[in-house]
All heavy atoms as TSV, in Angstrom:
chain	resi	resn	atom	element	x	y	z
A	1	LEU	N	N	70.545	108.328	98.497
A	1	LEU	CA	C	71.468	109.342	98.028
A	1	LEU	C	C	72.848	108.702	97.800
A	1	LEU	O	O	73.475	108.937	96.756
A	1	LEU	CB	C	71.534	110.477	99.047
A	1	LEU	CG	C	72.320	111.718	98.614
A	1	LEU	CD1	C	71.732	112.326	97.356
A	1	LEU	CD2	C	72.321	112.729	99.746
A	2	LEU	N	N	73.291	107.938	98.780
A	2	LEU	CA	C	74.613	107.297	98.674
A	2	LEU	C	C	74.650	106.352	97.457
A	2	LEU	O	O	75.629	106.341	96.700
A	2	LEU	CB	C	74.963	106.543	99.942
A	2	LEU	CG	C	76.290	105.804	99.963
A	2	LEU	CD1	C	77.438	106.767	99.768
A	2	LEU	CD2	C	76.433	105.007	101.246
A	3	LYS	N	N	73.599	105.581	97.278
A	3	LYS	CA	C	73.535	104.649	96.134
A	3	LYS	C	C	73.624	105.383	94.812
A	3	LYS	O	O	74.307	104.938	93.892
A	3	LYS	CB	C	72.276	103.797	96.209
A	3	LYS	CG	C	72.328	102.768	97.297
A	3	LYS	CD	C	71.066	101.939	97.331
A	3	LYS	CE	C	71.148	100.936	98.477
A	3	LYS	NZ	N	69.967	100.101	98.544
A	4	SER	N	N	72.966	106.533	94.707
A	4	SER	CA	C	72.994	107.279	93.458
A	4	SER	C	C	74.414	107.842	93.226
A	4	SER	O	O	74.872	107.888	92.068
A	4	SER	CB	C	71.937	108.369	93.422
A	4	SER	OG	O	72.195	109.364	94.379
A	5	TRP	N	N	75.076	108.311	94.259
A	5	TRP	CA	C	76.436	108.817	94.114
A	5	TRP	C	C	77.379	107.704	93.649
A	5	TRP	O	O	78.217	107.912	92.796
A	5	TRP	CB	C	76.968	109.401	95.413
A	5	TRP	CG	C	76.295	110.664	95.858
A	5	TRP	CD1	C	75.567	111.532	95.109
A	5	TRP	CD2	C	76.300	111.188	97.192
A	5	TRP	NE1	N	75.104	112.571	95.876
A	5	TRP	CE2	C	75.559	112.392	97.165
A	5	TRP	CE3	C	76.847	110.794	98.364
A	5	TRP	CZ2	C	75.357	113.185	98.268
A	5	TRP	CZ3	C	76.675	111.563	99.504
A	5	TRP	CH2	C	75.923	112.744	99.443
A	6	CYS	N	N	77.223	106.534	94.266
A	6	CYS	CA	C	78.052	105.406	93.880
A	6	CYS	C	C	77.839	105.040	92.416
A	6	CYS	O	O	78.777	104.752	91.686
A	6	CYS	CB	C	77.801	104.200	94.808
A	6	CYS	SG	S	78.477	104.402	96.440
A	7	LYS	N	N	76.569	105.042	92.011
A	7	LYS	CA	C	76.239	104.719	90.632
A	7	LYS	C	C	76.901	105.721	89.669
A	7	LYS	O	O	77.505	105.331	88.670
A	7	LYS	CB	C	74.732	104.694	90.428
A	7	LYS	CG	C	74.313	104.220	89.081
A	7	LYS	CD	C	72.799	104.099	88.956
A	7	LYS	CE	C	72.409	103.574	87.586
A	7	LYS	NZ	N	70.945	103.447	87.449
A	8	MET	N	N	76.833	107.000	89.997
A	8	MET	CA	C	77.454	108.028	89.156
A	8	MET	C	C	78.975	107.852	89.093
A	8	MET	O	O	79.575	108.117	88.056
A	8	MET	CB	C	77.124	109.426	89.657
A	8	MET	CG	C	75.685	109.840	89.387
A	8	MET	SD	S	75.332	111.564	89.738
A	8	MET	CE	C	75.704	111.678	91.488
A	9	ALA	N	N	79.580	107.400	90.189
A	9	ALA	CA	C	81.031	107.221	90.252
A	9	ALA	C	C	81.461	105.872	89.701
A	9	ALA	O	O	82.656	105.604	89.579
A	9	ALA	CB	C	81.504	107.380	91.690
A	10	GLY	N	N	80.480	105.021	89.394
A	10	GLY	CA	C	80.814	103.706	88.895
A	10	GLY	C	C	81.370	102.750	89.965
A	10	GLY	O	O	82.159	101.874	89.689
A	11	VAL	N	N	80.901	102.973	91.218
A	11	VAL	CA	C	81.368	102.187	92.352
A	11	VAL	C	C	80.216	101.334	92.850
A	11	VAL	O	O	79.049	101.771	92.845
A	11	VAL	CB	C	81.852	103.129	93.464
A	11	VAL	CG1	C	82.253	102.342	94.693
A	11	VAL	CG2	C	82.967	104.011	92.985
A	12	THR	N	N	80.508	100.113	93.292
A	12	THR	CA	C	79.485	99.232	93.835
A	12	THR	C	C	78.998	99.778	95.173
A	12	THR	O	O	79.773	99.861	96.130
A	12	THR	CB	C	80.064	97.813	94.040
A	12	THR	OG1	O	80.579	97.378	92.793
A	12	THR	CG2	C	78.971	96.857	94.489
A	13	ALA	N	N	77.718	100.121	95.257
A	13	ALA	CA	C	77.156	100.715	96.442
A	13	ALA	C	C	77.083	99.761	97.645
A	13	ALA	O	O	77.131	100.181	98.800
A	13	ALA	CB	C	75.781	101.270	96.137
A	14	GLU	N	N	76.987	98.476	97.356
A	14	GLU	CA	C	76.850	97.481	98.451
A	14	GLU	C	C	78.057	97.453	99.355
A	14	GLU	O	O	77.968	97.017	100.506
A	14	GLU	CB	C	76.579	96.073	97.880
A	14	GLU	CG	C	75.214	95.934	97.266
A	14	GLU	CD	C	75.080	96.554	95.889
A	14	GLU	OE1	O	76.075	96.573	95.132
A	14	GLU	OE2	O	73.995	97.054	95.567
A	15	THR	N	N	79.208	97.865	98.859
A	15	THR	CA	C	80.431	97.818	99.666
A	15	THR	C	C	80.753	99.155	100.320
A	15	THR	O	O	81.775	99.304	100.960
A	15	THR	CB	C	81.630	97.383	98.815
A	15	THR	OG1	O	81.824	98.332	97.762
A	15	THR	CG2	C	81.416	96.001	98.237
A	16	LYS	N	N	79.872	100.136	100.154
A	16	LYS	CA	C	80.141	101.486	100.675
A	16	LYS	C	C	79.068	101.874	101.714
A	16	LYS	O	O	77.946	101.404	101.676
A	16	LYS	CB	C	80.120	102.528	99.544
A	16	LYS	CG	C	81.127	102.259	98.463
A	16	LYS	CD	C	82.521	102.300	98.997
A	16	LYS	CE	C	83.520	101.955	97.876
A	16	LYS	NZ	N	84.548	101.061	98.294
A	17	SER	N	N	79.473	102.765	102.612
A	17	SER	CA	C	78.557	103.334	103.592
A	17	SER	C	C	78.976	104.783	103.798
A	17	SER	O	O	80.049	105.191	103.387
A	17	SER	CB	C	78.643	102.562	104.900
A	17	SER	OG	O	79.918	102.772	105.485
A	18	THR	N	N	78.132	105.535	104.471
A	18	THR	CA	C	78.523	106.931	104.761
A	18	THR	C	C	79.793	106.953	105.624
A	18	THR	O	O	80.612	107.829	105.460
A	18	THR	CB	C	77.388	107.685	105.466
A	18	THR	OG1	O	76.940	106.934	106.620
A	18	THR	CG2	C	76.195	107.872	104.531
A	19	HIS	N	N	79.944	105.983	106.500
A	19	HIS	CA	C	81.129	105.925	107.335
A	19	HIS	C	C	82.378	105.639	106.505
A	19	HIS	O	O	83.421	106.255	106.703
A	19	HIS	CB	C	80.990	104.889	108.451
A	19	HIS	CG	C	82.208	104.836	109.330
A	19	HIS	ND1	N	83.182	103.882	109.153
A	19	HIS	CD2	C	82.616	105.632	110.332
A	19	HIS	CE1	C	84.143	104.109	110.052
A	19	HIS	NE2	N	83.819	105.138	110.780
A	20	SER	N	N	82.290	104.709	105.564
A	20	SER	CA	C	83.464	104.373	104.765
A	20	SER	C	C	83.860	105.579	103.906
A	20	SER	O	O	85.060	105.825	103.696
A	20	SER	CB	C	83.215	103.160	103.874
A	20	SER	OG	O	82.259	103.406	102.860
A	21	ILE	N	N	82.902	106.326	103.408
A	21	ILE	CA	C	83.212	107.506	102.628
A	21	ILE	C	C	83.872	108.574	103.509
A	21	ILE	O	O	84.828	109.219	103.108
A	21	ILE	CB	C	81.967	108.044	101.915
A	21	ILE	CG1	C	81.543	107.044	100.833
A	21	ILE	CG2	C	82.203	109.424	101.324
A	21	ILE	CD1	C	80.231	107.338	100.183
A	22	ARG	N	N	83.351	108.745	104.722
A	22	ARG	CA	C	83.923	109.717	105.668
A	22	ARG	C	C	85.371	109.345	105.970
A	22	ARG	O	O	86.277	110.191	105.958
A	22	ARG	CB	C	83.105	109.729	106.958
A	22	ARG	CG	C	83.624	110.682	108.007
A	22	ARG	CD	C	82.673	110.621	109.220
A	22	ARG	NE	N	82.981	111.660	110.161
A	22	ARG	CZ	C	83.595	111.466	111.330
A	22	ARG	NH1	N	83.993	110.259	111.680
A	22	ARG	NH2	N	83.814	112.473	112.149
A	23	LYS	N	N	85.636	108.077	106.202
A	23	LYS	CA	C	86.976	107.640	106.519
A	23	LYS	C	C	87.899	107.771	105.306
A	23	LYS	O	O	89.063	108.167	105.450
A	23	LYS	CB	C	86.969	106.174	107.012
A	23	LYS	CG	C	88.296	105.715	107.519
A	23	LYS	CD	C	88.211	104.364	108.171
A	23	LYS	CE	C	89.549	103.967	108.717
A	23	LYS	NZ	N	89.506	102.701	109.452
A	24	THR	N	N	87.399	107.462	104.129
A	24	THR	CA	C	88.206	107.605	102.907
A	24	THR	C	C	88.622	109.055	102.699
A	24	THR	O	O	89.788	109.322	102.415
A	24	THR	CB	C	87.434	107.085	101.689
A	24	THR	OG1	O	87.132	105.703	101.859
A	24	THR	CG2	C	88.223	107.253	100.404
A	25	LYS	N	N	87.702	109.972	102.847
A	25	LYS	CA	C	88.003	111.392	102.659
A	25	LYS	C	C	89.076	111.846	103.678
A	25	LYS	O	O	90.026	112.539	103.326
A	25	LYS	CB	C	86.754	112.247	102.786
A	25	LYS	CG	C	86.984	113.713	102.539
A	25	LYS	CD	C	87.453	113.963	101.118
A	25	LYS	CE	C	87.556	115.446	100.835
A	25	LYS	NZ	N	88.062	115.730	99.519
A	26	ALA	N	N	88.905	111.438	104.935
A	26	ALA	CA	C	89.879	111.790	105.970
A	26	ALA	C	C	91.251	111.224	105.649
A	26	ALA	O	O	92.276	111.891	105.840
A	26	ALA	CB	C	89.388	111.295	107.332
A	27	THR	N	N	91.293	110.015	105.147
A	27	THR	CA	C	92.558	109.366	104.792
A	27	THR	C	C	93.237	110.102	103.630
A	27	THR	O	O	94.452	110.302	103.647
A	27	THR	CB	C	92.321	107.883	104.433
A	27	THR	OG1	O	91.732	107.222	105.561
A	27	THR	CG2	C	93.619	107.179	104.067
A	28	ILE	N	N	92.454	110.501	102.640
A	28	ILE	CA	C	93.006	111.252	101.511
A	28	ILE	C	C	93.587	112.565	101.985
A	28	ILE	O	O	94.721	112.956	101.600
A	28	ILE	CB	C	91.930	111.489	100.431
A	28	ILE	CG1	C	91.563	110.164	99.769
A	28	ILE	CG2	C	92.381	112.508	99.398
A	28	ILE	CD1	C	90.329	110.228	98.904
A	29	ILE	N	N	92.870	113.280	102.848
A	29	ILE	CA	C	93.360	114.566	103.364
A	29	ILE	C	C	94.648	114.336	104.150
A	29	ILE	O	O	95.611	115.077	103.985
A	29	ILE	CB	C	92.298	115.262	104.237
A	29	ILE	CG1	C	91.125	115.688	103.363
A	29	ILE	CG2	C	92.892	116.426	105.003
A	29	ILE	CD1	C	89.920	116.146	104.134
A	30	TYR	N	N	94.676	113.315	104.982
A	30	TYR	CA	C	95.891	113.028	105.768
A	30	TYR	C	C	97.079	112.709	104.853
A	30	TYR	O	O	98.164	113.230	105.049
A	30	TYR	CB	C	95.640	111.882	106.739
A	30	TYR	CG	C	96.935	111.417	107.391
A	30	TYR	CD1	C	97.583	112.213	108.326
A	30	TYR	CD2	C	97.521	110.227	107.016
A	30	TYR	CE1	C	98.776	111.821	108.895
A	30	TYR	CE2	C	98.728	109.824	107.582
A	30	TYR	CZ	C	99.345	110.634	108.500
A	30	TYR	OH	O	100.547	110.259	109.058
A	31	LYS	N	N	96.847	111.847	103.858
A	31	LYS	CA	C	97.963	111.465	102.957
A	31	LYS	C	C	98.488	112.667	102.187
A	31	LYS	O	O	99.695	112.758	101.928
A	31	LYS	CB	C	97.495	110.373	102.016
A	31	LYS	CG	C	97.395	109.018	102.692
A	31	LYS	CD	C	97.017	107.931	101.721
A	31	LYS	CE	C	96.962	106.585	102.434
A	31	LYS	NZ	N	96.605	105.501	101.565
A	32	GLU	N	N	97.617	113.587	101.809
A	32	GLU	CA	C	98.053	114.760	101.039
A	32	GLU	C	C	98.746	115.811	101.901
A	32	GLU	O	O	99.625	116.498	101.451
A	32	GLU	CB	C	96.852	115.369	100.309
A	32	GLU	CG	C	96.378	114.541	99.139
A	32	GLU	CD	C	95.227	115.173	98.393
A	32	GLU	OE1	O	94.806	116.307	98.710
A	32	GLU	OE2	O	94.723	114.525	97.475
A	33	THR	N	N	98.325	115.937	103.162
A	33	THR	CA	C	98.845	116.996	104.015
A	33	THR	C	C	99.773	116.529	105.117
A	33	THR	O	O	100.550	117.319	105.648
A	33	THR	CB	C	97.684	117.777	104.679
A	33	THR	OG1	O	97.005	116.895	105.591
A	33	THR	CG2	C	96.731	118.343	103.658
A	34	GLN	N	N	99.639	115.258	105.516
A	34	GLN	CA	C	100.357	114.735	106.677
A	34	GLN	C	C	100.049	115.535	107.951
A	34	GLN	O	O	100.866	115.633	108.847
A	34	GLN	CB	C	101.881	114.717	106.432
A	34	GLN	CG	C	102.299	113.809	105.308
A	34	GLN	CD	C	102.055	112.340	105.630
A	34	GLN	OE1	O	102.619	111.826	106.565
A	34	GLN	NE2	N	101.169	111.689	104.881
A	35	ASN	N	N	98.854	116.120	108.013
A	35	ASN	CA	C	98.454	116.974	109.111
A	35	ASN	C	C	97.353	116.295	109.925
A	35	ASN	O	O	96.183	116.422	109.600
A	35	ASN	CB	C	98.007	118.326	108.573
A	35	ASN	CG	C	97.789	119.344	109.667
A	35	ASN	OD1	O	97.526	119.007	110.819
A	35	ASN	ND2	N	97.938	120.604	109.307
A	36	VAL	N	N	97.761	115.560	110.948
A	36	VAL	CA	C	96.798	114.860	111.796
A	36	VAL	C	C	95.881	115.826	112.513
A	36	VAL	O	O	94.696	115.549	112.679
A	36	VAL	CB	C	97.516	113.952	112.812
A	36	VAL	CG1	C	96.534	113.265	113.757
A	36	VAL	CG2	C	98.380	112.919	112.114
A	37	GLU	N	N	96.389	116.949	112.931
A	37	GLU	CA	C	95.582	117.948	113.649
A	37	GLU	C	C	94.448	118.466	112.775
A	37	GLU	O	O	93.328	118.628	113.235
A	37	GLU	CB	C	96.480	119.096	114.130
A	37	GLU	CG	C	95.753	120.201	114.847
A	37	GLU	CD	C	95.055	119.784	116.154
A	37	GLU	OE1	O	95.369	118.700	116.671
A	37	GLU	OE2	O	94.214	120.560	116.636
A	38	ALA	N	N	94.708	118.753	111.520
A	38	ALA	CA	C	93.671	119.229	110.617
A	38	ALA	C	C	92.579	118.154	110.435
A	38	ALA	O	O	91.392	118.460	110.485
A	38	ALA	CB	C	94.255	119.594	109.267
A	39	VAL	N	N	93.010	116.916	110.278
A	39	VAL	CA	C	92.052	115.828	110.123
A	39	VAL	C	C	91.255	115.644	111.412
A	39	VAL	O	O	90.030	115.421	111.377
A	39	VAL	CB	C	92.759	114.511	109.699
A	39	VAL	CG1	C	91.775	113.369	109.641
A	39	VAL	CG2	C	93.445	114.706	108.360
A	40	ARG	N	N	91.931	115.774	112.557
A	40	ARG	CA	C	91.247	115.666	113.858
A	40	ARG	C	C	90.122	116.691	113.937
A	40	ARG	O	O	88.984	116.361	114.305
A	40	ARG	CB	C	92.216	115.896	114.997
A	40	ARG	CG	C	91.567	115.752	116.397
A	40	ARG	CD	C	92.418	116.372	117.482
A	40	ARG	NE	N	92.532	117.800	117.409
A	40	ARG	CZ	C	91.586	118.665	117.774
A	40	ARG	NH1	N	90.417	118.261	118.227
A	40	ARG	NH2	N	91.786	119.968	117.661
A	41	LYS	N	N	90.403	117.910	113.576
A	41	LYS	CA	C	89.394	118.969	113.621
A	41	LYS	C	C	88.236	118.677	112.653
A	41	LYS	O	O	87.069	118.875	112.991
A	41	LYS	CB	C	90.025	120.319	113.313
A	41	LYS	CG	C	90.893	120.819	114.427
A	41	LYS	CD	C	91.507	122.166	114.071
A	41	LYS	CE	C	92.395	122.674	115.213
A	41	LYS	NZ	N	93.019	123.959	114.897
A	42	LEU	N	N	88.575	118.259	111.439
A	42	LEU	CA	C	87.552	117.958	110.433
A	42	LEU	C	C	86.620	116.845	110.904
A	42	LEU	O	O	85.413	116.883	110.662
A	42	LEU	CB	C	88.189	117.588	109.117
A	42	LEU	CG	C	88.852	118.729	108.360
A	42	LEU	CD1	C	89.682	118.195	107.204
A	42	LEU	CD2	C	87.821	119.719	107.859
A	43	LEU	N	N	87.186	115.849	111.567
A	43	LEU	CA	C	86.368	114.716	112.039
A	43	LEU	C	C	85.664	114.987	113.346
A	43	LEU	O	O	84.757	114.251	113.739
A	43	LEU	CB	C	87.257	113.460	112.188
A	43	LEU	CG	C	87.842	112.911	110.892
A	43	LEU	CD1	C	88.822	111.791	111.223
A	43	LEU	CD2	C	86.752	112.420	109.963
A	44	GLY	N	N	86.088	116.030	114.050
A	44	GLY	CA	C	85.463	116.333	115.334
A	44	GLY	C	C	85.953	115.469	116.485
A	44	GLY	O	O	85.273	115.333	117.481
A	45	HIS	N	N	87.117	114.876	116.309
A	45	HIS	CA	C	87.686	114.049	117.381
A	45	HIS	C	C	88.263	114.950	118.483
A	45	HIS	O	O	88.713	116.047	118.219
A	45	HIS	CB	C	88.804	113.144	116.835
A	45	HIS	CG	C	88.309	112.059	115.947
A	45	HIS	ND1	N	89.156	111.305	115.173
A	45	HIS	CD2	C	87.068	111.600	115.692
A	45	HIS	CE1	C	88.456	110.425	114.500
A	45	HIS	NE2	N	87.190	110.585	114.778
A	46	ARG	N	N	88.258	114.434	119.704
A	46	ARG	CA	C	88.810	115.191	120.829
A	46	ARG	C	C	90.323	115.100	120.919
A	46	ARG	O	O	90.959	115.976	121.451
A	46	ARG	CB	C	88.206	114.715	122.146
A	46	ARG	CG	C	86.768	115.143	122.316
A	46	ARG	CD	C	86.283	114.729	123.675
A	46	ARG	NE	N	85.030	115.409	123.941
A	46	ARG	CZ	C	84.367	115.285	125.075
A	46	ARG	NH1	N	84.852	114.513	126.019
A	46	ARG	NH2	N	83.245	115.940	125.251
A	47	SER	N	N	90.871	113.994	120.421
A	47	SER	CA	C	92.317	113.815	120.587
A	47	SER	C	C	92.978	113.361	119.293
A	47	SER	O	O	92.327	112.707	118.459
A	47	SER	CB	C	92.607	112.801	121.682
A	47	SER	OG	O	92.238	111.511	121.243
A	48	ILE	N	N	94.222	113.662	119.175
A	48	ILE	CA	C	95.015	113.180	118.032
A	48	ILE	C	C	95.139	111.670	118.112
A	48	ILE	O	O	95.176	110.992	117.073
A	48	ILE	CB	C	96.402	113.872	117.986
A	48	ILE	CG1	C	96.218	115.331	117.562
A	48	ILE	CG2	C	97.326	113.166	117.041
A	48	ILE	CD1	C	97.476	116.161	117.562
A	49	ALA	N	N	95.182	111.123	119.307
A	49	ALA	CA	C	95.254	109.669	119.465
A	49	ALA	C	C	94.052	108.976	118.837
A	49	ALA	O	O	94.195	107.945	118.138
A	49	ALA	CB	C	95.381	109.300	120.931
A	50	ALA	N	N	92.866	109.532	119.027
A	50	ALA	CA	C	91.657	108.942	118.423
A	50	ALA	C	C	91.732	109.017	116.901
A	50	ALA	O	O	91.393	108.059	116.197
A	50	ALA	CB	C	90.417	109.660	118.936
A	51	THR	N	N	92.168	110.151	116.389
A	51	THR	CA	C	92.304	110.316	114.948
A	51	THR	C	C	93.352	109.397	114.372
A	51	THR	O	O	93.134	108.782	113.322
A	51	THR	CB	C	92.620	111.793	114.590
A	51	THR	OG1	O	91.636	112.625	115.181
A	51	THR	CG2	C	92.659	112.023	113.096
A	52	SER	N	N	94.454	109.260	115.056
A	52	SER	CA	C	95.515	108.355	114.611
A	52	SER	C	C	95.040	106.934	114.535
A	52	SER	O	O	95.314	106.220	113.559
A	52	SER	CB	C	96.716	108.464	115.567
A	52	SER	OG	O	97.255	109.760	115.546
A	53	ALA	N	N	94.289	106.522	115.557
A	53	ALA	CA	C	93.752	105.168	115.555
A	53	ALA	C	C	92.765	104.995	114.410
A	53	ALA	O	O	92.763	103.964	113.717
A	53	ALA	CB	C	93.092	104.859	116.893
A	54	TYR	N	N	91.949	105.978	114.162
A	54	TYR	CA	C	90.939	105.954	113.096
A	54	TYR	C	C	91.615	105.815	111.742
A	54	TYR	O	O	91.154	105.097	110.872
A	54	TYR	CB	C	90.153	107.264	113.185
A	54	TYR	CG	C	88.947	107.364	112.273
A	54	TYR	CD1	C	87.743	106.747	112.611
A	54	TYR	CD2	C	88.997	108.107	111.116
A	54	TYR	CE1	C	86.651	106.849	111.806
A	54	TYR	CE2	C	87.907	108.205	110.283
A	54	TYR	CZ	C	86.724	107.571	110.636
A	54	TYR	OH	O	85.609	107.693	109.837
A	55	LEU	N	N	92.727	106.517	111.561
A	55	LEU	CA	C	93.456	106.494	110.286
A	55	LEU	C	C	94.466	105.354	110.196
A	55	LEU	O	O	94.997	105.103	109.107
A	55	LEU	CB	C	94.195	107.814	110.065
A	55	LEU	CG	C	93.311	109.054	109.930
A	55	LEU	CD1	C	94.190	110.297	109.874
A	55	LEU	CD2	C	92.454	108.967	108.679
A	56	GLY	N	N	94.765	104.714	111.309
A	56	GLY	CA	C	95.757	103.664	111.321
A	56	GLY	C	C	97.173	104.164	111.285
A	56	GLY	O	O	98.081	103.538	110.806
A	57	VAL	N	N	97.360	105.359	111.859
A	57	VAL	CA	C	98.671	105.994	111.909
A	57	VAL	C	C	99.438	105.451	113.123
A	57	VAL	O	O	98.859	105.322	114.177
A	57	VAL	CB	C	98.537	107.534	112.006
A	57	VAL	CG1	C	99.895	108.197	112.139
A	57	VAL	CG2	C	97.794	108.079	110.814
A	58	GLU	N	N	100.707	105.178	112.939
A	58	GLU	CA	C	101.542	104.716	114.066
A	58	GLU	C	C	101.657	105.816	115.096
A	58	GLU	O	O	101.702	106.998	114.767
A	58	GLU	CB	C	102.932	104.348	113.566
A	58	GLU	CG	C	102.948	103.179	112.602
A	58	GLU	CD	C	102.563	101.872	113.249
A	58	GLU	OE1	O	102.885	101.692	114.437
A	58	GLU	OE2	O	101.907	101.062	112.575
A	59	ASP	N	N	101.727	105.444	116.372
A	59	ASP	CA	C	101.819	106.426	117.468
A	59	ASP	C	C	103.011	107.367	117.297
A	59	ASP	O	O	102.893	108.583	117.456
A	59	ASP	CB	C	101.930	105.713	118.818
A	59	ASP	CG	C	100.617	105.050	119.230
A	59	ASP	OD1	O	99.564	105.380	118.631
A	59	ASP	OD2	O	100.656	104.195	120.107
A	60	SER	N	N	104.169	106.822	116.947
A	60	SER	CA	C	105.361	107.664	116.826
A	60	SER	C	C	105.213	108.675	115.683
A	60	SER	O	O	105.632	109.817	115.794
A	60	SER	CB	C	106.602	106.798	116.617
A	60	SER	OG	O	106.459	105.987	115.450
A	61	GLU	N	N	104.604	108.224	114.596
A	61	GLU	CA	C	104.380	109.121	113.458
A	61	GLU	C	C	103.396	110.214	113.814
A	61	GLU	O	O	103.606	111.380	113.504
A	61	GLU	CB	C	103.838	108.309	112.272
A	61	GLU	CG	C	103.585	109.137	111.019
A	61	GLU	CD	C	102.967	108.353	109.900
A	61	GLU	OE1	O	102.630	107.146	110.093
A	61	GLU	OE2	O	102.809	108.905	108.814
A	62	ALA	N	N	102.317	109.857	114.524
A	62	ALA	CA	C	101.323	110.844	114.947
A	62	ALA	C	C	101.934	111.868	115.897
A	62	ALA	O	O	101.666	113.052	115.757
A	62	ALA	CB	C	100.127	110.144	115.607
A	63	LEU	N	N	102.731	111.428	116.826
A	63	LEU	CA	C	103.351	112.330	117.767
A	63	LEU	C	C	104.312	113.278	117.056
A	63	LEU	O	O	104.302	114.478	117.285
A	63	LEU	CB	C	104.114	111.541	118.847
A	63	LEU	CG	C	104.836	112.390	119.892
A	63	LEU	CD1	C	103.868	113.332	120.595
A	63	LEU	CD2	C	105.555	111.501	120.882
A	64	ALA	N	N	105.117	112.760	116.154
A	64	ALA	CA	C	106.050	113.589	115.404
A	64	ALA	C	C	105.315	114.627	114.574
A	64	ALA	O	O	105.692	115.813	114.545
A	64	ALA	CB	C	106.921	112.728	114.490
A	65	LEU	N	N	104.226	114.245	113.939
A	65	LEU	CA	C	103.439	115.169	113.156
A	65	LEU	C	C	102.763	116.216	114.013
A	65	LEU	O	O	102.685	117.381	113.692
A	65	LEU	CB	C	102.389	114.420	112.304
A	65	LEU	CG	C	102.953	113.626	111.154
A	65	LEU	CD1	C	101.897	112.722	110.571
A	65	LEU	CD2	C	103.505	114.550	110.083
A	66	ALA	N	N	102.228	115.780	115.177
A	66	ALA	CA	C	101.580	116.721	116.086
A	66	ALA	C	C	102.542	117.761	116.593
A	66	ALA	O	O	102.226	118.945	116.676
A	66	ALA	CB	C	100.946	115.953	117.259
A	67	LEU	N	N	103.728	117.347	116.916
A	67	LEU	CA	C	104.742	118.289	117.432
A	67	LEU	C	C	105.174	119.243	116.317
A	67	LEU	O	O	105.401	120.423	116.559
A	67	LEU	CB	C	105.948	117.544	117.965
A	67	LEU	CG	C	105.695	116.742	119.248
A	67	LEU	CD1	C	106.893	115.884	119.591
A	67	LEU	CD2	C	105.311	117.658	120.407
A	68	LYS	N	N	105.216	118.758	115.113
A	68	LYS	CA	C	105.636	119.562	113.977
A	68	LYS	C	C	104.559	120.609	113.604
A	68	LYS	O	O	104.876	121.683	113.133
A	68	LYS	CB	C	105.896	118.661	112.770
A	68	LYS	CG	C	106.489	119.383	111.580
A	68	LYS	CD	C	106.967	118.376	110.547
A	68	LYS	CE	C	105.964	118.284	109.433
A	68	LYS	NZ	N	106.376	117.415	108.349
A	69	THR	N	N	103.273	120.287	113.842
A	69	THR	CA	C	102.195	121.164	113.413
A	69	THR	C	C	101.696	122.111	114.487
A	69	THR	O	O	100.717	122.811	114.285
A	69	THR	CB	C	100.979	120.332	112.896
A	69	THR	OG1	O	100.505	119.491	113.965
A	69	THR	CG2	C	101.349	119.500	111.699
A	70	ARG	N	N	102.353	122.136	115.615
A	70	ARG	CA	C	101.946	123.073	116.683
A	70	ARG	C	C	102.067	124.512	116.200
A	70	ARG	O	O	103.013	124.851	115.504
A	70	ARG	CB	C	102.768	122.883	117.930
A	70	ARG	CG	C	102.352	121.687	118.717
A	70	ARG	CD	C	103.053	121.695	120.046
A	70	ARG	NE	N	102.588	120.542	120.806
A	70	ARG	CZ	C	103.143	120.160	121.927
A	70	ARG	NH1	N	104.130	120.835	122.455
A	70	ARG	NH2	N	102.690	119.137	122.573
A	71	VAL	N	N	101.152	125.356	116.641
A	71	VAL	CA	C	101.187	126.769	116.282
A	71	VAL	C	C	101.665	127.619	117.395
A	71	VAL	O	O	101.416	127.380	118.519
A	71	VAL	CB	C	99.768	127.222	115.830
A	71	VAL	CG1	C	99.797	128.662	115.381
A	71	VAL	CG2	C	99.245	126.331	114.740
């Protein structure tokens, strides 16, 4: 299934995996929204720290965003 999607998108399937696609989508959502909490929930992570590490977000940036997005 992944190989056929890559073929349709014109992307080399050998360099892609379900994990890389999952991470890419999470990164796109984060870049568009700057909402680490939303990405954390989408990924099913228990902590913002885990999500920040997954996305490569700096600790200070993640903390500032988390404080800003509290409800």
